[in-house]
N, C-alpha and C positions, 0 to 999 in steps of 0.2 A: 773310597773303592767303590761305592756305589755310581757316582758320579762318572768313573771310568768308565764301570760297564754300560752304563747309559749313553755314554758319548760315543760308543763304537758303532750304535745303530741309529741315533736319532740325528735327523738332520742339525737342528740347532745344537746338539752335544758334539757334535764334528766341529762346528766352528768354534764353540767354545774351547775345546781341547787343543786347536791349532792356535790360539791366542792366548793359552794358559802358559804363564811362565814358570808358576808355582802354585800348590796346593797342597794346605798341610793341616791336620786337624789342631784344634785350640782346645781340647777336652773332649767330653762324650758327647757335647750337644752343639758344638759349634766347629766351623773350617773357616780358614781363610783361602782365597784364590787371589793371585797377583796376576794380571793380564799385562799381556806386551803392550796394548793398546787398547783405549775405552771401546766398550761394547754396549751401546745404549740398551740393547734388546735382551740384556743378560736375565732382568726379572722377570721379563714376559717368557722367555725361553723355560726357566723352570718352572713356573706357572701355569704354563698353558700346555705342557708334554707331560705325559707319565713318567716323571723323574722321582723315583722312590727311594727313600733311604733305607737301608736293610744292614743286619748285622754284617760284620766284615766277613765271617765265614760263608755267608751265602753269596756275598757280593763277589767273593773270588771264583764264583763260577764264571766261566767265559761266556760272552754275551750269545754266542753261538748255540749254546745249551739251556735247554728249559730248566727253570729251578724248581728242583724236586723237595726242597724243604718245607714243610706246611707252618712254618712259624706265622704267629698272626696274633692280633691283639683283641681285646673284648672279652664278653663273659663266657664264650664257647671256646673249648680245645677240640682239635680235629682229630678223628681217630683212625689214624692209617691202617690199623689192624682190621677194621671193619667197612672198609672202603671197598666197592667195587666198581671198576672203570666203566664209566657209561650208565650206572643203574644206582647206586647209594653212594652217598657221601654222610657220614653219621659225625655229629657234632655234640659233644657231651658239655652239660653245664660245668662251669667251674666254681666250685664253692668257695666262699671267703671273698669275692668280689665285693668291694664295696662301691656303692652306686654314687654317682654325684649326686650332691645335695640341692640339684636346681633341675628344672627341665632343660634339654637338650635343645637346641635351636631348631632342629628340624622335625620335632614331633614329641611324642610321649616318651619318656624314660623309663620303660617298662621291659622288663624281660622275665 
């Protein structure tokens, strides 16, 4: 579903959608695409464009509408009840998060 939503607006996505014969899930973490003919730029298309994987309930949002769900990942939870458009966005630390036992490649693993 995420790829279908992405392919509506993204030029690479539109080409891939036109070339796709079949797309099916192979579980929670994998999927399979069968193309009508080879497309050598496939990996570049997925890697160079903002092609986000998201929960199905969010991906079902039409590509013409902004996503309103605040689902995210990481050590903070967005608090929509304390949000004031254009002024404040409140994020609360989530208790019970287990930090990575190694430093992250982009810097210090500190929150």
